[in-house]
N, C-alpha and C positions, 0 to 999 in steps of 0.2 A: 810703441804707443798704439792705441785703437784707432784704426785707419780704414776707409775703405778705399776705392777706385778713385771716386769722384770726390770725396770730402776729406778734409784734414781736421781730425777731431783731437779733443783733449778733454780727459775726465777728471773730474775732483771727487774724493771721496772723504767726507767730514763725519767721523764715527765718534760722537759725543756722548757725555753721560745720559742728556735727556733726549736727544735725536739723532739719527742718521740721516745725513743729506748727501745724495749723489748728483753731480751736476756734469752735464754734456755740453761743451762748448765747441763751436767751429770757429776755427781761424781761416777769416775771408782773405780774397786776394789782396786787400789793402792793409792786410795784417791786424785786422780788428777782431775783437772775441765777440762772437755771437752765442748767446744762450739758445740752445735748441732743445734741451731736455733737461728735467728736474725730477727727481724723487725724494720723497721725504717720508721717514717713518719714525715712530716711537722708538727709541732706544732700550734695548733690553740687555741686561748681564753686563752694563759698563757702571764703574764708580769711580768718581775723581779722575776720570782720564784713563783708567786702568781697566783691563779685562777680568771679570769676575766668573764669566760663564761662557766657554768658547761657542757652545751650540746657539745660546740665545743671540750672542753678538753676530754670528754668521747669519741666522735666521734673518735679524733685523737689516742687514747687510744685503742680503740677497732680494728682500722686498724692495729696498730702495732702489736697486740697480734694475730690477724687473720694471719698475714704475720709470725710472729715467729711460731704458731701453725703449719702452712701449712710446715715450713722447716723443723720442729723438728719432724713432724708427732706424736704430742701429743694433749692432751687436757690440758689447763692451767687453774687453779683454783684459785690460790693464788699467790702472787707476794713479794719481797722484793722491797719496794718503796723508790726512793730517794727523798729527800726535801731539798729547798734551800730557800732563800729569806732574805730580811734586817731583818725580825722579830727574826732570828735565833741569840742567845745570848749563851755566855760562862761564866764559873767562875771556878775557882780552890778552892776546899774546902778540909777539913780534919776531920778524926774522929777518936776517941781514946776508946779502950776498955782494960779492964783487962783479961789477959790470964788465963783462968779458970784451966787447969790442968798443968800448966807450961809448956805446950809443945802446939804451935798453931796448931790448928785443922782447916778443912774447915768451919766450923760452926763460929769458931773465925773471919775468913778472912770474910764470908758473912756479920757477925755482924757488922764489923768496916766499911766496904763498905756501909751498910746498914745507919750507923750513918753518915757517909761522904756524903751521898746522901740526908740526911733529912734535907736539908735546906729549909728554907720557901720559896715557890716560890708563886706568886700571881694566883688566881684562872682562869686567862685569859691565863695561860702559862701551858705548857705540858713539861716534861722531855723526852728528846730523849736519852740520853746516859749518863752513869756515868763510867767513864774508869779510872781504877787504875793506878796511876803514878808510885808510890813506896811506901814501908812500912818503920817503924822504930819500933824496938824491942828495949826498953830500951835506951842504948847509941848508938846503932848500926843503921846506917842510910843508906839509898839507896838501901834496900832489895827489890828484885824483886819477889821473892817468899819465903813467910815466912813459909810454910808449914811445920811441924816438928821442927822448931826452937823452942829453950827454951827461956824464958823470964817471965817477969810479967806484962809489959805494952806494947801494941802494937798500933802505930798510922799508919792511911793510909791517903795518899793525892791522891785526885781524880778530874779528868776534868770532870765538869757538863756542857751537852749543852741542852738547852732548845728552845722551838719554840712556836709562837702563836697557842692556842688551836684551835682557829677559822680556821686559815690558814690550819693545820693540817687536821681537819675536813673536809674542801673544797676538798682538794686534795684527801682524802680517799673516799669522796662522789663520785668524778668523776669515781674512781676504781670500787667501789661497784656497780655503774650504768652498769658497763659492765659484771656483774655477778662474779666479783673476790673479794677473800678475801686479805686483807693486812696482811702479816705474821708480819712485822715490818717495822716502818719509819727509814731510815738511811740518816744522814747529807751527802750531796753531796760529801764534800771534805774529809771526812771519809772513804767514799765508795772508792773514787778514789785513796786514798792512799793505800788500799788493793790491787790495780792491778797493780801501778807503783811504788812503792816504794821498795827498798830492805832493808833487816835487817840492813845492815852496815850504808846506809844512815839514818836510823832513829836514830841509836846509836850515829853517829857522830853529828847529828843535821840537818834537812832539813826542807824546807818549800814548801808545794805542792800549787801552785797557779792555780786554777782551773777556766779557762776564757770560759764562755758559752756566749749565747746571750744576757742574761739579767743580769746575776750577775757573779760576782769574787768570788769563795769560797777559803778560806785560811785554811790550817791546818798546824801547826808548831810542829814538833816532836824533842824532844832532850832525849838522854840517853834512846831510846826505846819507850818513852811514849809521848802521845798527851798532849802538853802543852797549846796550844793556838788555837782558832778556830774563823773565823769572816766571814761575808759576806758583800761585797761592791756592791751596787746595780748599778753599772755601767759596761758594757762589750761590747762585740762585737756589739751589735744593735746600739751602739752610732756611731761606724764607719760607719755602712750602712745608719744611718741617716745623718751624714755628707756628705757622697756621694750624696745621694738624695737631699739634700738642695742646695748645691754649685753646682751640675751640672744640678739641675732641671730635675731630671729623677725619674720615679716611684720607690718605694721601693722595688719591686720585682726585678727591673732592677738593683738597686743600690746593692743588695744583690748578684746578679750574677757578676755585675763587681768586688765585693769585693773579691769573692771566686776564680775568674778565673784568675783576672789580678792586683789586690792590692798587693803593697809591703810595709812592714812597715819601710823600710829604703830607702830614697830617692836616697841616694849614690849607691844603689844595682840596681835601676830600669833603664830600657833604655829611652832615650829620643828619640830614633828613632822608636821605636815600636810604632804604632797608634792602639786605640781602637775606636770602633763607640759606642757612647753612645745615647740611645734613648731618646726622649724628650717627654714632655705631651702634651696632648689638640691637637693631630693631627700635632704638628710640626715636620720638618724633623730633622733626627738623625744628630749628630755632631761627628766630629773626633778629639780626643785629644791623646796626647803621655801618654805612661804609667806611664814616669816620673812625668808628672802633677797629676795623680791619687795618685801617692805615696806620693806627697807633702800636698796633703789634708790628706791623711791616717796616716802619720808618727806622727803628733802633738797628734792626739788622741791615738794611742798607747803609746807613751811617757808619757801621761797623766795618763791611766791605770796602767802601771807598776809603775810609781811615787806614786800612790794611794796605790798599793800593797807593794811599799817599806816603805812607812810611817807608813802603818799598822804594819810590822814586826818590824819596829824602835820603834815606840810608845808602843808596847807591851814589849820591853825590849830584844827582842831575836836577835838583828841584828848581834851582833858578838858571837853568840852560834850556828849558823847554818853552821858548816864547811862545809857540803857537799853540800851547796848552795841551788838553787831554781829549782824545776821540775814543768814545765808548763805542763797543761794539758788542754782539751777542744777544741772544734772546731776552735776558734780562734788562739789559739797557732799555728796552722798548717802554718799560712801565712808566706810567704817568707820575711826574715829579722826580724821577730820577736824576734828570739833567739838572733841576734847580738845587737838589741835595749835594750833587757831585760838585758844582760850582761852588757851593757853600763850604764845602770841606777841602777842596783842591785850592781855592783861593785863585784861581786862574781860568782862562776861557776852557770851556767844556762844549763840544758838540756829540751828537749821535751819528756814527758813521754808517753808511749804506754803501752797497758795492758803486763804483764809479766805472766810466769807460767802457761799458758794455753794451751790446745792442741785442735786437732778437727779442725772446720771453722775458723782457725787463720786469714786468708785471709779477713774475714769479719770484723773483729774486731781490727786488727792492724794499729790503728788509735787514735790519743789523743782524738778525739771527743767520742769515746767509753770507755773512761777511767772509768767513773762512772758506766755505765751499766755493764761491766764486773766486776768491783769492788763490786757491789751489789750480785754478784754471788759468788765471794770470800768471802764476809762477811757471806752470808746464808751458803756456805760450812764450814766454820769455826764454826758457831754456831750449824750446824746439828752433827758436828764431836764431839762437845763439848757436846752436849745432849745425843749423843748415848753413849758415853764413860762414863758420869754419870749414865744413866740407867744401863749400864753394870755393874759399880761398885755397884749401888744399889743392882741388882740381886745378885751380889755375897756376898755382906754384909748380904743380906737377907738369902742366902744359908749357910753362916758360922754361922749365928745366930741359924738357926734352927737346924745346926748339933752340936752346942755347947749344946743347950738345950736338944738336944737328948741324948747326952753324960751324962748330968747332970741329966737325968731322969725326965725332966720338961714336957715331951709330954705325 
């Protein structure tokens, strides 16, 4: 991890199709996450979560890192890196072990998770995550923490997320060209869930739909555990493309029109408000109403939400997400998106912004920063767990030495 003598820092890097965001968080003495630096740059060389041009992506990352370093007054050497793309796949697996000492130990839990994740995967794929869902001991099911419980046989169910090995290597190579080390790759929607979901939502059942520029990332939680994840390779850039083609305007201007004036619901857009639309080839700009723009945007938004709804329904979780859907990503900010989503999903929908952080919150209080802040939350959680394990190991070692001393073994 990136650290200084006085500061305990964690760094997240979200390399998306439309933007690159670097975030610097400081873990305070009371284990809170304080945002101390943010760098945001337009992304070049990425398409649908994949690398198209190593040099362009590396340049975008370098600029975002430089901006974050300047704001945080630190030197970044390693990052937690988000990854997405249609190459992401998931599966649910289970493993079984005999409980050696009639009482579940940490070793038993590690062994059963190892067996659950020991599914054969092709050489072209890389395992990103193996996340425990629940445990069963003999006849008792639905156990969340089996440590110390008695029994003979323990089963664990886990959610496995894999990615293309080559895709992972390419995005890691871009980061390494900037002189940085990748601490861990994290699936984008999983990272977003760390920053925008509450524990109550995870228990009741909730779906995170992260709508970026090139992909929609989906993560479904039920009873506190991740049950399903997926990536749909269409997102906000399709809306930009529709505007550019129909109104014959350059992509850069189409993106500006989308961000500043577009509305996902034509019923909410004013027909009296006019917008100037630049043309191509030196032709004069034209005027159109904001309502006309929304009539182009709305069908594409409906299609995006219908694709996400079909993914949730086909996975069999439509009736199990009582807390509804949480939208994140820059595309989720558009006016009318929430209303159209509620109409399509037929369940509660909210727009998720990063929760539980302090410091420079004004910079990240935006659904577009959900993944970047979630990477920090993930890193903080991992660091805390590792620190606790190290402390426990030291205590065990001390107790072992004391026992041997008393037994005269030294």
